[in-house]
Backbone as CSV, one residue per row, in Angstrom:
resi,resn,N_x,N_y,N_z,CA_x,CA_y,CA_z,C_x,C_y,C_z
1,MET,89.837,154.164,129.836,90.904,154.525,129.750,91.604,154.060,129.232
2,THR,91.994,153.645,128.659,93.651,153.456,127.745,95.017,154.529,127.381
3,SER,95.913,153.850,128.104,97.297,154.609,128.360,97.884,153.977,127.292
4,GLN,98.150,155.086,126.851,99.425,155.290,125.281,100.701,154.692,126.139
5,LYS,101.113,154.028,125.247,102.965,153.530,125.379,103.875,154.550,125.021
6,SER,104.810,155.087,125.180,105.329,154.790,125.003,106.381,153.821,124.332
7,PRO,107.247,154.102,122.473,108.073,153.390,122.526,109.096,153.256,123.429
8,GLN,110.130,152.448,123.471,111.346,152.245,124.542,112.230,152.881,123.311
9,THR,113.612,153.592,124.308,114.193,154.054,123.621,115.403,153.852,124.643
10,MET,116.727,154.254,123.697,118.144,154.094,124.637,118.485,155.012,124.080
11,LYS,120.189,155.048,124.809,121.106,156.279,124.380,121.917,156.083,123.248
12,PRO,122.382,157.132,122.342,123.078,156.683,121.183,124.367,155.195,121.573
13,ALA,124.601,155.347,122.489,125.765,154.640,123.227,125.591,153.477,123.663
14,THR,124.217,152.943,124.068,123.158,151.476,124.040,123.512,151.519,122.796
15,ALA,123.136,152.013,122.122,122.159,150.924,120.480,123.360,151.142,120.391
16,ALA,124.904,151.861,120.134,125.673,151.125,119.448,126.315,149.796,119.904
17,LYS,126.511,149.872,121.261,127.196,148.847,121.823,126.333,147.307,121.140
18,LYS,124.922,148.209,121.014,124.090,146.013,120.925,124.427,145.995,119.466
19,LEU,124.263,147.093,118.211,125.672,146.721,117.143,126.406,146.824,116.682
20,GLY,127.359,146.497,117.913,128.685,145.586,117.682,129.704,147.262,117.092
21,VAL,129.098,147.957,117.059,130.166,149.565,116.053,130.644,150.330,117.354
22,TYR,131.724,150.914,117.262,132.063,152.218,117.335,131.420,153.305,117.554
23,LEU,131.306,153.407,118.362,129.708,154.825,118.623,130.363,156.106,118.036
24,GLU,131.726,156.733,117.988,132.747,157.262,117.796,132.604,157.368,116.085
25,ALA,132.206,156.902,115.423,132.284,156.025,113.427,130.968,156.256,113.296
26,THR,130.136,156.606,114.614,128.730,156.340,113.801,128.267,157.924,113.289
27,PRO,127.223,158.075,112.469,126.942,159.047,111.223,126.534,160.482,112.867
28,ALA,126.797,161.308,112.668,126.562,162.548,113.511,124.754,162.367,113.899
29,GLU,123.707,162.482,113.282,122.922,162.115,113.802,122.218,160.461,114.777
30,PHE,123.265,159.609,114.275,123.066,158.403,115.349,123.590,158.526,116.944
31,GLN,124.728,159.752,117.140,124.983,160.297,118.056,124.288,160.556,118.880
32,GLU,123.122,161.759,117.896,122.797,162.414,119.211,122.120,162.556,119.093
33,GLY,120.383,161.438,118.568,119.474,161.201,118.931,119.199,159.934,119.817
34,VAL,118.397,159.770,119.941,117.758,158.843,120.736,117.336,157.241,120.182
35,VAL,117.508,156.629,120.308,117.049,155.359,119.753,116.105,154.535,119.458
36,THR,115.042,154.023,119.184,113.594,153.326,119.531,114.479,151.874,118.970
37,ARG,113.409,150.645,120.156,113.641,149.974,120.084,113.435,149.724,118.949
38,ASP,111.949,150.074,117.979,111.475,149.326,116.994,113.067,149.993,115.833
39,GLU,113.867,151.153,115.840,115.396,151.363,114.910,115.663,150.668,114.868
40,LEU,116.234,149.994,116.338,117.273,149.360,116.317,116.577,147.765,116.127
41,ASN,115.865,147.253,116.118,115.652,145.656,115.184,115.097,146.303,113.986
42,ALA,115.104,147.575,113.184,115.624,147.599,111.832,116.459,148.087,111.281
43,LEU,117.346,148.812,112.526,118.512,148.652,111.717,119.344,147.030,111.888
44,GLN,118.916,146.241,112.431,119.402,144.955,113.193,119.338,143.965,111.537
45,ALA,117.596,144.046,111.611,117.332,143.191,109.977,117.956,143.548,109.170
46,ASP,117.979,145.089,108.908,118.302,145.629,107.289,119.462,146.170,107.288
47,PRO,120.387,146.550,107.701,121.502,147.644,108.042,122.183,148.736,106.966
48,PRO,122.301,149.954,107.205,122.101,150.935,106.180,123.586,150.911,105.629
49,GLU,123.807,150.891,105.326,125.465,150.906,104.013,126.340,151.921,105.405
50,TRP,126.606,152.496,106.062,127.438,153.241,106.977,127.795,152.344,107.975
51,LEU,126.324,151.700,108.552,126.234,150.021,109.702,127.106,149.170,108.949
52,ARG,126.621,148.621,107.583,127.475,146.981,106.790,129.168,147.501,107.143
53,ASN,129.589,149.056,106.165,130.738,149.593,106.540,131.818,149.132,107.779
54,LEU,131.123,149.868,108.744,131.427,150.101,110.230,131.701,148.483,110.555
55,ARG,130.705,147.249,110.541,131.199,146.313,111.071,132.082,145.550,110.139
56,ARG,132.196,146.275,108.701,133.049,145.451,107.843,134.558,145.802,108.216
57,ASP,134.968,147.379,107.588,136.341,148.041,108.098,136.386,148.639,109.255
58,GLY,135.854,149.041,109.929,135.772,149.329,111.791,136.240,151.008,110.985
59,PRO,136.023,151.698,112.248,136.855,150.827,114.179,135.924,150.235,114.939
60,HIS,136.557,148.839,115.351,135.657,147.992,115.469,135.757,149.009,117.529
61,PRO,135.119,149.091,117.797,135.066,148.957,119.365,135.907,147.688,120.375
62,ARG,136.465,147.712,121.584,137.336,146.753,122.279,136.678,145.486,122.221
63,PRO,135.914,144.631,122.107,135.372,143.910,122.482,135.261,143.249,121.344
64,VAL,134.358,143.890,120.346,134.824,143.468,119.375,136.324,143.046,119.112
65,VAL,137.277,143.739,119.051,138.416,143.944,118.847,139.053,142.293,119.798
66,ALA,138.742,142.516,120.457,138.847,140.774,121.376,138.555,139.519,121.012
67,THR,137.496,140.000,120.445,136.854,138.560,119.912,137.784,138.294,118.772
68,LYS,138.093,139.227,117.850,138.669,139.256,116.664,140.742,138.193,116.827
69,LEU,140.962,139.361,117.630,142.137,138.228,118.262,142.550,137.604,119.292
70,GLY,141.074,137.543,119.668,140.317,136.313,120.060,141.581,136.331,121.759
71,VAL,141.455,137.510,122.560,141.774,137.171,123.831,140.795,137.911,124.555
72,SER,141.508,138.044,125.921,140.247,139.588,126.690,139.964,140.635,126.383
73,ILE,139.627,141.544,126.385,139.188,142.778,126.818,140.369,143.608,127.612
74,SER,140.245,142.755,128.390,141.736,143.407,130.336,143.362,142.492,129.608
75,GLY,142.965,141.121,128.436,144.451,141.314,127.153,144.330,142.739,126.422
76,LEU,144.230,143.265,125.790,144.146,144.114,124.979,144.538,145.876,125.857
77,ALA,144.350,145.647,127.529,144.428,145.904,127.610,146.235,145.992,128.353
78,ARG,146.401,145.143,128.889,147.734,144.585,129.232,148.089,144.893,128.065
79,GLY,147.873,145.277,126.764,149.349,144.792,125.407,149.338,146.003,125.331
80,GLY,148.176,147.276,125.810,148.689,148.348,125.008,147.820,149.158,124.503
81,VAL,146.654,147.628,123.930,145.977,148.788,122.835,144.707,149.189,123.323
82,THR,144.068,150.192,123.819,143.589,150.918,124.362,142.470,152.239,123.574
83,GLU,142.259,151.837,122.276,141.614,152.205,121.104,140.692,151.764,120.517
84,ALA,140.327,151.670,119.986,138.974,151.220,118.512,140.784,151.171,117.719
85,LEU,140.038,149.945,117.084,141.486,149.410,115.819,140.580,148.856,114.068
86,THR,140.623,149.738,113.289,140.573,148.951,111.653,140.891,147.568,111.915
87,THR,139.838,147.267,110.689,139.691,145.497,110.554,141.466,145.537,110.095
88,ALA,142.129,146.116,109.067,142.985,145.733,108.682,144.210,146.351,109.824
89,GLN,143.974,147.250,110.851,145.260,146.926,111.870,145.095,145.598,113.028
90,ILE,143.811,145.578,112.966,143.599,143.670,113.604,144.059,142.634,112.723
91,GLU,144.122,142.578,111.186,144.695,141.503,110.686,146.518,142.324,110.193
92,ALA,146.751,142.889,110.853,148.195,143.003,110.529,148.562,142.585,112.368
93,LEU,148.133,143.080,113.586,148.463,142.137,114.446,148.050,141.067,114.400
94,LYS,147.688,140.607,113.693,147.696,139.052,113.412,148.760,137.986,112.972
95,ALA,148.866,139.100,112.003,150.093,138.551,111.615,151.517,139.076,111.574
96,ASP,151.298,139.634,112.519,152.707,140.198,113.020,152.933,139.250,114.504
97,GLN,151.775,138.599,115.455,151.849,138.094,116.753,152.788,138.750,117.110
98,PRO,152.925,139.702,117.714,153.530,140.097,118.887,153.483,139.108,119.798
99,GLU,154.334,139.858,121.318,154.529,138.775,122.058,153.649,138.704,123.315
100,TRP,153.124,140.191,123.171,152.008,140.477,124.068,150.410,139.619,123.448
101,LEU,150.641,139.344,122.101,149.368,138.785,121.637,149.190,137.333,122.271
102,ARG,150.453,136.730,121.770,150.744,135.461,121.999,150.671,134.851,123.188
103,THR,150.948,135.623,124.074,150.723,135.241,125.462,149.376,135.314,126.102
104,GLU,148.255,136.265,125.762,147.417,136.745,125.735,146.636,135.403,125.500
105,ARG,146.995,135.081,124.000,145.863,134.060,123.986,145.916,132.864,124.439
106,ALA,147.436,132.747,124.098,147.926,131.379,125.562,146.343,131.071,126.871
107,ILE,146.302,132.839,127.358,146.195,132.524,128.747,144.857,132.271,128.447
108,GLN,143.932,133.294,127.454,142.511,132.964,127.460,142.411,131.015,126.470
109,SER,143.442,130.630,126.077,143.349,129.467,125.808,142.649,128.440,126.815
110,GLU,143.834,128.998,128.378,143.341,128.064,129.463,142.390,128.463,129.654
111,VAL,142.290,129.463,129.631,140.222,130.156,130.788,139.630,129.355,129.678
112,ARG,139.833,129.062,128.914,138.241,128.241,128.237,138.776,127.433,128.375
113,ARG,139.312,126.623,128.699,139.843,124.936,129.173,139.090,125.224,130.577
114,GLU,139.943,125.954,131.138,139.778,126.037,132.192,137.494,125.980,132.409
115,ALA,137.134,126.877,131.821,135.537,126.679,131.545,135.300,125.769,131.442
116,VAL,135.565,124.847,130.021,135.082,123.684,129.833,135.544,122.547,130.924
117,ARG,136.116,122.606,132.116,136.037,121.467,132.920,135.645,121.776,133.537
118,VAL,135.338,123.215,134.356,134.595,123.190,135.634,133.108,122.542,134.916
119,LYS,132.210,123.319,134.028,131.090,123.203,133.661,130.896,121.385,133.662
120,GLU,131.990,120.555,133.331,131.414,119.121,133.389,131.631,118.970,134.284
121,LYS,132.387,119.090,135.552,132.827,118.883,136.783,131.534,119.020,137.294
122,HIS,131.171,120.445,137.093,129.617,120.784,137.859,128.675,119.398,137.088
123,ALA,128.480,119.290,135.737,127.469,118.655,135.256,127.848,117.051,135.672
124,LYS,128.711,116.669,135.496,129.376,115.512,136.068,128.211,114.957,137.867
125,GLU,128.880,116.292,138.660,128.024,116.533,139.758,126.853,116.226,140.203
126,GLN,125.984,116.932,138.949,124.296,116.899,138.814,124.002,115.591,139.134
127,ARG,124.629,115.205,137.186,124.289,113.443,136.986,124.427,112.699,138.723
128,ALA,124.975,112.976,138.938,125.500,111.623,140.695,124.044,112.033,141.300
129,GLU,123.765,113.191,141.867,122.810,114.183,142.200,121.508,113.449,142.298
130,GLU,121.458,113.151,141.029,119.569,113.323,140.127,119.973,111.678,140.178
131,ARG,121.101,111.243,139.950,121.243,109.610,140.317,120.834,109.443,141.475
132,LYS,121.991,109.391,142.583,121.261,109.943,143.844,119.688,110.019,144.142
133,GLN,119.316,110.432,144.227,117.968,111.077,144.339,117.148,110.152,143.190
134,ALA,117.092,109.750,142.231,116.665,108.332,141.581,116.505,106.976,142.261
135,GLU,117.135,106.682,142.921,118.091,105.523,143.406,116.975,105.906,144.967
136,ALA,116.982,106.889,145.616,116.089,107.205,146.998,114.913,107.196,147.086
137,GLN,114.361,107.935,145.200,112.702,107.391,145.422,112.202,106.501,144.931
138,ALA,113.689,104.881,143.858,112.822,103.691,143.746,113.038,103.577,145.137
139,GLN,113.896,103.200,146.104,113.875,102.423,147.404,112.657,103.596,148.011
140,ALA,112.036,104.272,148.256,111.311,104.828,148.463,110.475,104.093,148.313
141,ARG,110.172,104.445,147.655,108.782,102.939,146.386,108.215,101.873,146.753
142,THR,109.979,101.430,146.756,109.711,99.824,147.714,109.844,99.121,148.577
143,GLN,109.777,100.192,149.171,109.691,99.713,150.744,107.994,100.422,151.636
144,GLY,107.840,101.252,150.037,105.788,101.610,150.568,105.492,100.587,150.112
145,HIS,105.862,99.828,148.956,104.791,98.784,148.707,105.231,97.381,149.610
146,ALA,106.580,97.139,150.370,106.851,96.222,150.709,105.210,96.665,152.326
147,ARG,105.275,97.918,152.789,104.153,98.142,153.622,102.670,97.639,153.481
148,ALA,102.913,97.914,152.218,101.167,97.661,151.316,100.613,95.970,151.663
149,GLN,102.149,95.472,151.233,101.840,93.625,151.356,102.147,93.512,153.058
150,SER,102.735,93.740,153.404,102.732,93.155,155.033,101.270,93.491,155.726
151,GLY,100.277,94.325,155.449,99.202,94.259,156.093,98.846,95.819,156.232
152,PRO,97.225,95.857,156.406,97.032,97.238,156.986,97.642,97.874,157.238
153,ALA,97.910,99.137,157.637,99.031,99.988,158.332,97.755,100.655,159.539
154,ARG,98.616,100.553,160.654,97.292,101.168,161.914,97.019,102.671,161.927
155,ARG,96.216,103.438,161.854,95.080,104.664,161.470,94.447,104.851,163.236
156,ALA,95.576,106.119,162.898,95.298,107.066,164.001,93.552,107.264,164.181
157,THR,93.731,107.016,165.767,92.426,107.436,166.723,91.651,108.636,166.311
158,PRO,90.647,108.900,166.461,89.945,110.463,166.726,90.944,110.953,167.572
159,ALA,90.913,109.889,168.830,92.185,110.795,169.948,93.135,110.765,169.655
160,ARG,93.661,109.924,169.326,95.887,110.689,168.220,95.394,111.551,167.484
161,ARG,94.923,112.283,166.415,94.760,112.984,165.677,94.392,113.976,166.903
162,GLU,93.756,114.462,167.870,93.319,115.250,167.937,94.654,115.713,169.590
163,PHE,95.201,115.116,169.750,96.045,115.346,171.041,97.439,115.004,170.239
164,GLY,98.010,114.822,168.802,98.817,114.621,169.040,99.657,112.999,168.743
165,GLY,99.142,112.257,168.701,100.086,110.600,168.875,99.481,109.807,170.157
166,ARG,99.221,109.964,171.506,98.921,109.298,172.005,97.612,108.992,172.497
167,GLY,97.198,108.027,172.994,95.672,107.762,173.124,95.111,108.322,175.153
168,ARG,94.395,107.881,175.403,93.803,108.942,177.056,94.628,107.330,177.412
C-alpha cells in the first residue's frame, strides 16, 4: 500500500516573505489561499506581472527596505520607519540622507567590519589549530618510526593481557 503524498503548503505570509514582497500589496487571491511549494517555485521561476511590479515599485517589506537603504531592520525602527515603503520613497530617503540614515549606515558599516574581523580571527585560530594538529601527527609518526628502527616492541604475554598488565 503506497501513501499519497500531499503537497507541502504554506501560509500566504510565508510565501510573501520568501518572494520578498509586502503581503498586503499582493492580490486578494494570493492573500486568501494557501501556496504550495510547486506554486512558489513557479512564481520564483516565472513571476507574473503583479509580482514583477511589486518587486520593482513596492511597497516593500521592512527587510527589503533595510537592505535597499543599507541599514538594519532595527535601524529602520530607530529612524521611525515602521511601514512598508515604495521604491520612490526609498530613493527619496537616499537622496535626502537624513541624520538617522547616515548614523544607521555608519553603525551597519561598523557591524559589518566587526563581523569580518571576527571571521578572520576565527579562521586564523582554526588554521593555527590545524597546523598544531598536523605538527603533532608528524611528530607522532616520527616517534613511531624511531621505535620501529630500535627493535621489536615487547609483546604482552597472555597472562599480561588477561590480568591487565602484570605477569604472575
